[in-house]
TIPA-644340 format. One line per 2 residues: their letters; for each residue x, y, z of C-alpha. Coordinates in steps of 0.05 Angstrom, whole numbers, padded with zeros to 5 digits. Layout:
<pts>
a) X/Y/Z ~ ...
</pts>
This chain:
<pts>
ma) 00004/00006/-00002 ~ 00034/00066/-00015
tl) 00035/00121/00036 ~ 00029/00202/00040
ls) 00095/00202/00074 ~ 00096/00291/00070
vn) 00056/00346/00050 ~ 00093/00409/00029
vg) 00069/00477/00013 ~ 00095/00535/-00007
mp) 00068/00612/-00033 ~ 00115/00642/-00088
kd) 00168/00689/-00075 ~ 00216/00730/-00116
vs) 00282/00686/-00114 ~ 00360/00731/-00150
wq) 00380/00676/-00210 ~ 00440/00697/-00259
gr) 00417/00763/-00247 ~ 00353/00760/-00259
tv) 00294/00754/-00209 ~ 00253/00691/-00223
ht) 00182/00692/-00181 ~ 00161/00612/-00173
ga) 00133/00569/-00120 ~ 00178/00516/-00121
wk) 00215/00527/-00052 ~ 00163/00482/-00011
sp) 00167/00455/00059 ~ 00136/00409/00103
vh) 00081/00423/00144 ~ 00036/00380/00199
gp) -00022/00357/00216 ~ -00087/00354/00168
rm) -00081/00403/00113 ~ -00145/00419/00064
vr) -00138/00408/-00007 ~ -00183/00456/-00061
rl) -00190/00447/-00136 ~ -00139/00495/-00147
ni) -00090/00483/-00089 ~ -00072/00457/-00025
dg) -00078/00513/00030 ~ -00021/00553/00028
dg) 00010/00530/-00026 ~ 00008/00578/-00087
qg) 00048/00572/-00165 ~ 00079/00637/-00187
dl) 00083/00611/-00263 ~ 00010/00590/-00280
ag) 00029/00584/-00353 ~ 00062/00519/-00340
hg) 00052/00499/-00268 ~ -00021/00498/-00216
gd) -00081/00499/-00243 ~ -00136/00447/-00240
ir) -00102/00399/-00286 ~ -00034/00411/-00249
av) -00068/00426/-00169 ~ -00016/00380/-00144
lv) 00057/00350/-00155 ~ 00079/00278/-00134
yq) 00154/00250/-00125 ~ 00164/00192/-00089
lq) 00227/00170/-00030 ~ 00245/00107/-00095
sy) 00268/00167/-00135 ~ 00295/00221/-00066
ry) 00345/00146/-00046 ~ 00364/00143/-00119
wr) 00387/00220/-00137 ~ 00415/00221/-00073
eq) 00459/00166/-00095 ~ 00462/00193/-00165
lg) 00480/00262/-00141 ~ 00522/00249/-00081
rd) 00475/00291/-00050 ~ 00457/00286/00030
dl) 00410/00346/00032 ~ 00356/00332/-00011
tf) 00296/00338/00035 ~ 00213/00324/00017
gs) 00192/00379/-00018 ~ 00263/00397/-00057
fg) 00231/00368/-00134 ~ 00187/00427/-00110
en) 00125/00374/-00096 ~ 00071/00375/-00060
ft) 00067/00300/-00040 ~ 00111/00259/-00014
vd) 00104/00182/-00021 ~ 00122/00109/-00014
gl) 00105/00081/-00073 ~ 00071/00098/-00136
pd) 00138/00093/-00181 ~ 00129/00129/-00245
de) 00138/00066/-00285 ~ 00075/00041/-00250
vc) 00025/00104/-00243 ~ -00018/00116/-00304
ig) -00038/00164/-00344 ~ -00121/00173/-00319
dr) -00107/00136/-00250 ~ -00148/00151/-00195
yr) -00130/00149/-00128 ~ -00163/00169/-00061
ig) -00118/00197/00008 ~ -00146/00215/00067
ea) -00214/00258/00054 ~ -00187/00274/-00028
ef) -00200/00232/-00094 ~ -00142/00253/-00149
ev) -00133/00242/-00228 ~ -00063/00232/-00251
tq) -00060/00275/-00315 ~ 00005/00289/-00339
pr) 00085/00275/-00325 ~ 00126/00341/-00283
vt) 00143/00401/-00336 ~ 00202/00396/-00355
cy) 00225/00467/-00334 ~ 00286/00501/-00308
rv) 00264/00515/-00238 ~ 00277/00448/-00207
gm) 00348/00455/-00217 ~ 00355/00526/-00203
rl) 00312/00498/-00133 ~ 00370/00445/-00126
ge) 00430/00482/-00157 ~ 00440/00420/-00207
pt) 00431/00465/-00276 ~ 00414/00399/-00311
ma) 00360/00370/-00262 ~ 00310/00377/-00326
al) 00342/00340/-00368 ~ 00359/00289/-00314
lv) 00292/00269/-00301 ~ 00274/00266/-00366
ah) 00332/00216/-00378 ~ 00330/00171/-00327
hr) 00254/00171/-00326 ~ 00242/00197/-00256
pg) 00191/00262/-00278 ~ 00147/00250/-00221
fy) 00073/00275/-00238 ~ 00020/00323/-00237
lr) -00062/00308/-00199 ~ -00123/00340/-00211
vl) -00159/00345/-00143 ~ -00231/00311/-00162
te) -00253/00317/-00084 ~ -00238/00363/-00047
gh) -00218/00343/00022 ~ -00163/00336/00085
vq) -00101/00300/00077 ~ -00041/00291/00141
vg) 00012/00250/00132 ~ 00005/00176/00137
de) -00057/00160/00104 ~ -00063/00111/00059
it) -00061/00114/-00020 ~ -00118/00080/-00056
li) -00131/00060/-00129 ~ -00194/00062/-00135
rk) -00197/00064/-00212 ~ -00147/00054/-00270
gp) -00129/00096/-00331 ~ -00159/00078/-00398
ee) -00094/00049/-00443 ~ -00054/00038/-00377
ls) -00001/00090/-00409 ~ 00053/00089/-00344
va) 00078/00168/-00324 ~ 00149/00148/-00341
dt) 00125/00124/-00421 ~ 00078/00186/-00430
da) 00151/00232/-00414 ~ 00193/00192/-00459
ll) 00134/00197/-00510 ~ 00146/00268/-00520
yl) 00216/00283/-00494 ~ 00259/00233/-00520
pd) 00271/00203/-00594 ~ 00247/00128/-00632
rd) 00169/00138/-00616 ~ 00129/00079/-00626
pa) 00072/00106/-00652 ~ 00024/00057/-00624
ll) 00045/00103/-00557 ~ 00019/00160/-00595
hk) -00049/00141/-00606 ~ -00053/00110/-00538
al) -00038/00178/-00510 ~ -00100/00214/-00557
ni) -00144/00166/-00512 ~ -00135/00184/-00448
pa) -00187/00243/-00436 ~ -00153/00256/-00374
ls) -00088/00276/-00407 ~ -00071/00345/-00398
pg) -00094/00393/-00459 ~ -00026/00408/-00482
wq) -00003/00345/-00478 ~ -00058/00321/-00522
qs) -00041/00373/-00572 ~ 00036/00363/-00572
fr) 00014/00280/-00588 ~ -00033/00307/-00644
el) 00016/00340/-00672 ~ 00073/00287/-00673
at) 00021/00236/-00685 ~ 00009/00277/-00746
aq) 00080/00287/-00766 ~ 00089/00206/-00765
rp) 00041/00195/-00822 ~ 00059/00182/-00889
gq) 00088/00229/-00929 ~ 00098/00276/-00878
ep) 00170/00294/-00835 ~ 00175/00279/-00767
gw) 00177/00344/-00726 ~ 00174/00373/-00647
pg) 00118/00395/-00626 ~ 00094/00474/-00621
tg) 00086/00507/-00562 ~ 00028/00548/-00576
ag) -00021/00568/-00621 ~ 00003/00585/-00695
nr) 00075/00543/-00676 ~ 00081/00487/-00716
qh) 00136/00442/-00733 ~ 00209/00467/-00760
re) 00220/00424/-00830 ~ 00278/00408/-00859
ep) 00295/00461/-00915 ~ 00307/00449/-00986
gw) 00363/00494/-01019 ~ 00433/00499/-01000
pg) 00483/00511/-00935 ~ 00496/00575/-00908
fk) 00497/00644/-00962 ~ 00508/00642/-01024
al) 00524/00682/-01084 ~ 00450/00710/-01128
rv) 00451/00760/-01183 ~ 00410/00808/-01183
ar) 00363/00803/-01254 ~ 00320/00864/-01249
iv) 00290/00908/-01210 ~ 00218/00941/-01213
pe) 00185/00995/-01172 ~ 00126/00989/-01152
tp) 00107/01048/-01111 ~ 00152/01105/-01089
tv) 00169/01063/-01030 ~ 00182/01004/-01051
ss) 00221/00965/-01103 ~ 00218/00881/-01132
iy) 00282/00856/-01137 ~ 00295/00799/-01184
ld) 00345/00739/-01165 ~ 00377/00692/-01204
tt) 00427/00643/-01195 ~ 00505/00659/-01225
dg) 00514/00589/-01260 ~ 00434/00580/-01298
tp) 00424/00528/-01257 ~ 00347/00524/-01224
lp) 00333/00561/-01164 ~ 00305/00510/-01113
ea) 00227/00523/-01104 ~ 00201/00565/-01049
ra) 00136/00540/-01008 ~ 00092/00603/-01007
gq) 00109/00652/-00951 ~ 00178/00631/-00938
yl) 00229/00688/-00935 ~ 00308/00700/-00952
sl) 00359/00726/-00902 ~ 00402/00772/-00942
rl) 00476/00779/-00924 ~ 00508/00857/-00940
tl) 00574/00886/-00923 ~ 00557/00960/-00911
gd) 00630/01000/-00915 ~ 00670/00978/-00861
ta) 00631/00950/-00807 ~ 00610/00874/-00796
pv) 00562/00851/-00849 ~ 00487/00857/-00827
vr) 00439/00804/-00847 ~ 00364/00820/-00867
sy) 00300/00787/-00885 ~ 00247/00803/-00927
sl) 00187/00747/-00954 ~ 00184/00726/-01029
ss) 00135/00746/-01053 ~ 00134/00716/-01126
ap) 00103/00650/-01142 ~ 00146/00587/-01121
ta) 00148/00556/-01187 ~ 00169/00628/-01220
gt) 00239/00604/-01232 ~ 00274/00665/-01205
yr) 00264/00685/-01136 ~ 00230/00755/-01130
is) 00234/00804/-01056 ~ 00192/00876/-01047
vk) 00233/00920/-01001 ~ 00197/00981/-00976
he) 00251/01037/-00960 ~ 00238/01056/-00889
ph) 00264/01124/-00866 ~ 00331/01125/-00833
gq) 00336/01041/-00871 ~ 00411/01029/-00866
vs) 00400/00968/-00910 ~ 00335/00988/-00944
gy) 00367/01056/-00966 ~ 00427/01010/-00997
lh) 00386/00969/-01040 ~ 00349/01024/-01074
aa) 00404/01071/-01074 ~ 00455/01015/-01089
lh) 00437/00967/-01112 ~ 00437/00954/-01193
tg) 00424/00906/-01247 ~ 00475/00842/-01248
dl) 00505/00856/-01167 ~ 00516/00798/-01130
vd) 00484/00783/-01063 ~ 00501/00740/-01017
ia) 00426/00700/-01002 ~ 00413/00642/-00948
cp) 00358/00595/-00989 ~ 00295/00597/-00966
rg) 00269/00576/-00898 ~ 00209/00594/-00848
tf) 00150/00565/-00827 ~ 00089/00617/-00844
vl) 00073/00575/-00907 ~ 00012/00555/-00943
ed) -00020/00496/-00919 ~ -00044/00438/-00948
gt) -00125/00428/-00948 ~ -00187/00445/-00991
gp) -00226/00488/-00929 ~ -00225/00568/-00939
vv) -00165/00622/-00933 ~ -00174/00687/-00909
ll) -00110/00725/-00930 ~ -00094/00787/-00889
sa) -00038/00840/-00889 ~ -00022/00920/-00881
gi) 00027/00960/-00918 ~ 00095/00913/-00936
gi) 00069/00853/-00909 ~ 00026/00837/-00971
tp) 00087/00804/-01000 ~ 00085/00735/-00964
vl) 00009/00731/-00970 ~ 00019/00748/-01034
am) 00058/00687/-01048 ~ 00012/00645/-01022
lh) -00055/00677/-01064 ~ -00006/00668/-01133
ql) -00003/00586/-01112 ~ -00069/00593/-01087
aa) -00088/00631/-01162 ~ -00039/00569/-01200
ar) -00071/00516/-01178 ~ -00135/00546/-01197
ap) -00158/00526/-01126 ~ -00234/00522/-01103
rp) -00226/00531/-01033 ~ -00260/00600/-01015
vw) -00208/00664/-01015 ~ -00214/00728/-00980
wi) -00165/00775/-00997 ~ -00163/00837/-00939
ht) -00111/00887/-00945 ~ -00095/00957/-00920
ah) -00057/01005/-00948 ~ -00038/01087/-00938
dr) -00075/01106/-01008 ~ -00076/01082/-01076
th) -00007/01112/-01094 ~ 00021/01073/-01034
ha) -00015/01006/-01055 ~ 00039/00957/-01064
fa) 00013/00896/-01130 ~ -00051/00921/-01133
de) -00061/00904/-01208 ~ -00025/00847/-01198
th) -00063/00822/-01140 ~ -00143/00839/-01173
tl) -00123/00799/-01232 ~ -00092/00736/-01189
la) -00168/00734/-01158 ~ -00197/00737/-01222
ql) -00173/00665/-01225 ~ -00198/00644/-01167
pd) -00271/00613/-01172 ~ -00294/00635/-01107
ah) -00250/00696/-01085 ~ -00268/00764/-01043
eh) -00231/00829/-01049 ~ -00230/00880/-00997
iy) -00188/00935/-00992 ~ -00177/00985/-00938
yt) -00143/01057/-00960 ~ -00134/01090/-00883
ae) -00113/01167/-00926 ~ -00158/01165/-00981
tp) -00234/01152/-00997 ~ -00239/01103/-01063
pp) -00285/01125/-01122 ~ -00358/01087/-01117
de) -00340/01050/-01181 ~ -00293/01009/-01135
ph) -00337/00970/-01080 ~ -00285/00932/-01058
is) -00253/00991/-01031 ~ -00267/01026/-00964
rg) -00234/01077/-00919 ~ -00203/01067/-00853
rp) -00187/00988/-00823 ~ -00218/00921/-00826
sa) -00254/00923/-00754 ~ -00309/00868/-00726
pa) -00377/00887/-00759 ~ -00340/00887/-00824
la) -00310/00825/-00820 ~ -00369/00804/-00799
am) -00408/00828/-00860 ~ -00355/00795/-00900
gl) -00379/00719/-00880 ~ -00317/00697/-00861
pa) -00329/00617/-00845 ~ -00302/00598/-00770
da) -00269/00538/-00784 ~ -00226/00579/-00840
da) -00142/00583/-00845 ~ -00115/00661/-00832
yl) -00049/00685/-00851 ~ -00025/00750/-00827
cg) 00033/00807/-00838 ~ 00041/00872/-00819
pp) 00065/00917/-00770 ~ 00055/00877/-00697
af) 00004/00921/-00671 ~ -00041/00906/-00739
md) -00030/00830/-00726 ~ -00051/00833/-00650
sv) -00106/00879/-00680 ~ -00137/00838/-00722
gg) -00120/00768/-00692 ~ -00155/00786/-00641
ll) -00216/00809/-00681 ~ -00211/00735/-00712
hd) -00217/00702/-00647 ~ -00282/00742/-00624
hg) -00305/00721/-00701 ~ -00305/00648/-00691
ld) -00225/00624/-00715 ~ -00197/00587/-00673
pv) -00118/00608/-00651 ~ -00089/00547/-00682
ri) -00117/00576/-00753 ~ -00091/00640/-00741
ht) -00017/00646/-00774 ~ 00019/00705/-00761
eq) 00089/00733/-00786 ~ 00136/00775/-00761
fs) 00205/00798/-00777 ~ 00237/00839/-00720
al) 00250/00798/-00646 ~ 00189/00746/-00636
aa) 00156/00755/-00562 ~ 00201/00732/-00505
in) 00182/00663/-00466 ~ 00223/00661/-00412
pg) 00185/00630/-00359 ~ 00175/00652/-00290
vt) 00223/00723/-00301 ~ 00194/00776/-00269
st) 00182/00835/-00329 ~ 00230/00889/-00332
aa) 00235/00946/-00383 ~ 00241/00922/-00456
lr) 00319/00949/-00486 ~ 00344/00947/-00544
ph) 00384/00893/-00569 ~ 00461/00918/-00563
qp) 00525/00898/-00565 ~ 00539/00846/-00498
pg) 00580/00888/-00432 ~ 00658/00878/-00425
pp) 00704/00872/-00470 ~ 00692/00850/-00540
gs) 00704/00763/-00549 ~ 00762/00753/-00605
gp) 00709/00679/-00631 ~ 00670/00674/-00697
li) 00620/00729/-00705 ~ 00548/00712/-00682
tf) 00494/00743/-00720 ~ 00418/00750/-00695
ar) 00391/00768/-00755 ~ 00326/00793/-00727
sg) 00357/00841/-00668 ~ 00397/00872/-00727
it) 00463/00851/-00677 ~ 00528/00825/-00703
tp) 00577/00813/-00641 ~ 00641/00771/-00632
ws) 00631/00701/-00602 ~ 00676/00700/-00513
pa) 00685/00633/-00485 ~ 00658/00667/-00419
ha) 00588/00651/-00449 ~ 00562/00590/-00435
sl) 00516/00591/-00493 ~ 00485/00623/-00552
ld) 00428/00631/-00517 ~ 00469/00665/-00451
la) 00497/00703/-00503 ~ 00432/00726/-00538
ea) 00409/00749/-00458 ~ 00475/00790/-00447
cd) 00450/00831/-00515 ~ 00379/00833/-00487
vp) 00369/00798/-00552 ~ 00291/00771/-00539
tr) 00292/00697/-00524 ~ 00254/00630/-00511
ws) 00267/00577/-00466 ~ 00243/00537/-00410
cr) 00284/00475/-00395 ~ 00351/00510/-00415
tg) 00387/00438/-00416 ~ 00355/00419/-00486
vc) 00306/00379/-00471 ~ 00233/00421/-00490
ht) 00256/00454/-00555 ~ 00224/00519/-00537
cv) 00290/00549/-00554 ~ 00291/00514/-00626
th) 00315/00565/-00670 ~ 00331/00563/-00754
lv) 00408/00562/-00758 ~ 00413/00612/-00827
sg) 00485/00593/-00840 ~ 00551/00566/-00790
et) 00556/00515/-00752 ~ 00552/00493/-00673
sy) 00562/00434/-00632 ~ 00529/00410/-00561
tt) 00556/00427/-00496 ~ 00505/00387/-00459
pp) 00477/00333/-00521 ~ 00406/00340/-00532
le) 00360/00288/-00512 ~ 00322/00289/-00578
pp) 00363/00324/-00639 ~ 00330/00379/-00666
ep) 00307/00389/-00736 ~ 00355/00401/-00789
gt) 00372/00468/-00798 ~ 00356/00476/-00735
vl) 00392/00491/-00661 ~ 00380/00496/-00590
vc) 00404/00544/-00570 ~ 00399/00538/-00483
cs) 00460/00491/-00506 ~ 00495/00504/-00561
rp) 00558/00548/-00583 ~ 00591/00558/-00647
tt) 00646/00532/-00685 ~ 00642/00578/-00736
ev) 00608/00645/-00755 ~ 00535/00640/-00746
vl) 00477/00681/-00762 ~ 00420/00658/-00725
dl) 00346/00671/-00730 ~ 00330/00713/-00665
</pts>
């Protein structure tokens, strides 16, 4: 019979860590006497990051005496007291390789259901002073698990733990954890996991993505970490940068020009996917090379690559491309990449853009028109006025080739003539989207300024579109994911403090920073943080893949081998260092 050995609670507090402040509830201490367990918490307990811990799905964390004994021996530690692993219940029994997702237990007056393994979070390593602990828990198949509270009630040390129902499929906690985080997945186990109603929604979504990626004809990949994040794919083309020749330059508006690119030897260019982008590397004066990314605006099968660049005020690179680039010039280009792409399907499509954000969705429109796609298509674009409305005639012609197309144009600074009813003054609004009859099962693709995408994305969600069907693209730095770290004022990316390094150049392409590598930094993630480049991470040990980043060019090595390597052409920046000059999509 399993037994409750310790009830551990602790309220969130601010903890200093690596020069930052982390708000965390990882510090738990044993309490004595009966303690009330409620739907969201044990009395006296709390979680600091409710996005990854807590809530009704993850109300109570369980860890075992047997795992404490294991880690005391493995780590050579004699200071691991109950609560050190952040658990609420320390138990004798209930091993991870026997407890199954969906199992139900009675402890004291309360009843519980197993919902998922522990989240692979850096904070357990922070709490124990063992930075790689998140990876060790997975690699050694000893994660612990979360409980949902089915019946509230009092529990106390010494309570027997009674199994009242086995979960369907009998998939153990250890096997579930390995299924997500370790390679060589068994497809049959993936489908078993998806048949367990008690499994938390986040894990169900990850397993759905993995199951889809293992179907015949699909590429394997790591599941996305949220709405709009899809697995990375191996990109066709060439490694790093190669020289392409400027075939011609075509002005589109007073501020936008299109640049057509060909190979220097006449060999065919790899076919891009509609929505992908090119990265350009330019040397301007005596400074280090700069890298900028621009969406392909042409049809994927056009034979040449076309990018369309807006001349931004005070823009160093866009100014050079508009004023100094000429036909016949050579430009270093990385092959097409990016996951903001038109997905296969037969359902309705909504293409929304503002300003120069038109370029990737224009490539999608080209693909739909070339296939004479029967799926309904809504084209919604916002421009300043007719003079600055790039590709107006081109898009109108493409839409005429589709059997079920709807065109809606907005000018923010000009009233259109009455004989063009598809053009309105203003911006897309909730009533306007409702009047268009956008179906709730449409896939929407948005590109434009961040404020535009936030606003229109919210309108689409309010209209009934599932967030996973709302896809966005932006070329500025992506929003940071730094769980538990207390927010501070955002700083512009900059050179790292201290003397410059003497190693290979590292370029953060989205942030416009190039700096030499210094071995003083533990990883590429550490260097990015020193430059205040927005970063995304969770485990910091190569497990969760939140930090996976496109490697535009260069080579890296891992300081800690990840439990599962990322897709080719990507790198886990939390545990890697450069071996050559590197360009990262950060």
